N, C-alpha and C positions, 0 to 999 in steps of 0.2 A: 393793146393801146399803151403807149409810153406814158409813164406818170407825168413827165414834163409837158405832155400835150393836153392834160386835163385843165380846162379853164375854170377859174373860180370867179365868183361875182365880185369879190373884194379881196384885196391882199391883207396879209397880217391879221388873220383871224386867230382865235386861241383854242387850242385843243387841250383837254384835260385827259390824261392817260393814267389809269391805275395799273399797278404791277409793272411800273415803268423801268425798274432797275435791272431787268434781265429778260431773256427770251423774246417772245413776240412783242411784249410791251416796250422793250428797248429798241427793237426793230422799228416799231411804229413811231417812236420818238425821233428816230433818225429820218424816217420817211417824211414826217411832218416838218421837221427842221429844214430838210432840203427844199421844201416848198415855201420856206420863209414864214411858216406859221409859228406864232408864239406858243409856249407850252406851259402847262402846269403838270409837273411830274409827281406822282404819288406812289409811295411804296414804304416798306419798313426800314430799308437800309439807308440811313441818312447820309453816310459817307459816300456811298455809291451814287446817290441822287445829286449830291453837291458836285461830285466829280463830272457827272454827266452834264449838269447845268453849265459848269464852266466851259467844258469842251464844246457843247453845242452853241453856246453864246459866242465863243470865240471864233468858231468855224463858220457859222451861218449868220451871225449878226442879229439874232432874234432875242426876245425876252424869255427867260426861263425861270419859273418859280418852282421850288422843290419843297415838298411837304412830306415829312417822314411820319407815318402813322400806321398802326396795325388795323387794317380794314376788316379783320375777322372779329374785332370787338364791336359789340352793339353800340349804336349811336355814332359810330365813326363817320358814317356818311354825312351826318349833320355837321360834324367838325370840319369836314372838307368843304361843305357848302358855306359855312360861316367864315372859313379862311378866305375863300374866293370873294365873298361879300365884303369882308374887312379890307381886302386889298384891291377892291374895285375891278375884279377880274370877271369879265363877261365871257361865258363859255359858249363857243359856237359848235364845237365838236366834243362830244362826251364818249370816251373810249373805256368801256367797262371790261378791262382785260384781266384784272387780278383774279386769281383762282388757283386751287391746287387739288390734287387727288390723293388717294390712298389705295394701296394694293394689298389684298389679302381677304380672307373670309370675314364677313361682317360680324359674326358671333365672336370672333377672336380679336376684333379691332378695339382700339381705345375710344371710348365714347367722346372724350374731350376733343379728339381730333376730328371725329365725325361732325360734331356740333360746330367746330370752327369752320369746317368745310361748308356746311349749310349756311352759316352766317356770312361767310365771304362770297361764296359762289351764287347765293340766292338773295339773302336779306340786304346786304350792302349794295349789291348791283341794282336791286329793285328800288331801294331807298334813294340812291343817287339819281336814278332816272326820274323818280317822282319829284325830287327837289329841283333838278335843273331843267326839266321839260317845260314848265309853264312859261319861263322867259323866252325860250326858243319859239313856242307857239305865238307868244305876243309879238316877237320880232319877225314872225313869218319866215324864219330861217333857222336851221339847225340840223345836225347829223349826229346820230347815235350809232355806235358800234358796240354790240354786246358779243363778247367772244364766247361762243358755245363750243361745239366739238362734233366730230362725226359720232362721238359717243352718245349724242343726243337722240339718235334715231332708233335706238334699241336698248333693252336692258343689258346690264353688264355684270355678270357674275365675277366675283373677286374684286370688283370696283363698283359695287352696287350703289353706294351713296353718290359717288362722283357722276356716274352715268345719269342717275336720277336728277341731280342738280343741273346738268347740262340740258336735259330734256326740258326742264323748267325754263331755262334761259332761251331755248329755241322757241318754245310755244309762247312765252311771254313777249318775245321780240316780234314774232309774226302778228300776234294779236294787236299790239299797240301800233305796229306799222300800218295795219288796216285802219285803225281808229284815226290815225294822223294823216291819211290821204287827203291831199288838197290844202294842207296846213302850211306847206313849205318846210316841214320837218320830216326827215326820213329815218328809218331804223333798219340796220343791217345786222343780221346774225352771222358772224363769221364762224365757219365750222371747219377748222383744220383737223387733219388726222395726226398721227404721231409726227412730232416735229423735233428737230435737233435743238434742244434747249435743256434747261435744268429741271424740267418737269418730271422726267422719268426718275431722276435721282431722288427728288423730293417725295415722289410717290412710292419709292422703293420697288420699282418695277423694271430695273435694268435687265433682269433675267427672263422677263416675259417674252414669249414667242412673237408678240406684237412688235417689239422693237429690237431684240437682240440680234446682232449681226446684220442689220438692215441699214441701207443708206437712206437717211431721212432728209426731207427738205429743211433748209435753214430757217431760222426764225425771221430773218430779213426777207427771204423769199415769200413767206406766208404774210408778213406785214405789208409788203408791196402789193400783193394780191388783194388783201383786205382793204387797203386804202383805195385802190381803184374801184372795188365793188361798192364801197361806202359812198364815194364821190358820185357814182352812177345811180345811187339810190336802190341798189339791189336789196331785196328783203332777206334772202338766204344766199350765202356765198360759201360753197364747199370747195376747198382747195384740193386740186389734183383730180385727174380723170378717174383713176381707180377708186379714190375716196368717194367721188360723186356717184359712180356706178354702184358701189357697195351700200352707200347710204340709202339710195333709192330702191335697191333690190329687196331690202328687208320688207318693204310694203307688200310685196307679192309672195312672200315666203311664209310657211307656217311658223307661228311664234315659237313653238317648241324646238323647231329646227334652228331658228335664229339664236335662241339661248344656248344650244349645244355648240354652235359654230363660234359664238363669242367666247364661250368658256374655253374651247379648244385653242383659239387664237391667243388667249391671254395667259393661259397656264404656263408655268415655268417649264 
């Protein structure tokens, strides 16, 4: 299905995208802008957000608000919600994309980074959903996309906390998607595999067998796929045939074997 063929009930809705300054978040901002949807872009990089806001406004004639904030800090979700309320921004699409990973043995990791990962990947995502969901239910319309990962389907030695956070995102998304059936609000868990973005560098995993020397899908390709899945109300969207097969095959494999396979794939 071509993105341009997707029919929307009304034009000029507003999408809030976290982690919008790079990777899949930036791709999603471009996809929504092409559809003439207004945007609230949230990330830490103020300069990059302002640059994006100017470019997207000029190119697509939409309204773009940029909010620079560190979402790994506790209570940051409330600050995002208060910003939207103060600026009379009604959010029709909530895209919880912000997240990061860490590569290495858990016992040798820095606790502060693990805690920031949990805060960002789980706490802020869940809090933002809790804050914006009631208005969507009241309006009988809304779409949420929580960016999980193919990592959500199994434990991940050498990225233990990251895999665990993404398992939370997947299960949380599926659960509330069920709770919201018939409300006019849908929830989609987007599960990309390794993607051409800044994620690998941030997670210090450029030498992992999972990504080294491999041609990866672009962030824009994943964003376009995720947008289509969200607009169709799909509960779980796994990008790529091989990713789909691998994510589902673990359900039928002994857990000890799965652990060994993941460790082998991710080791340097």
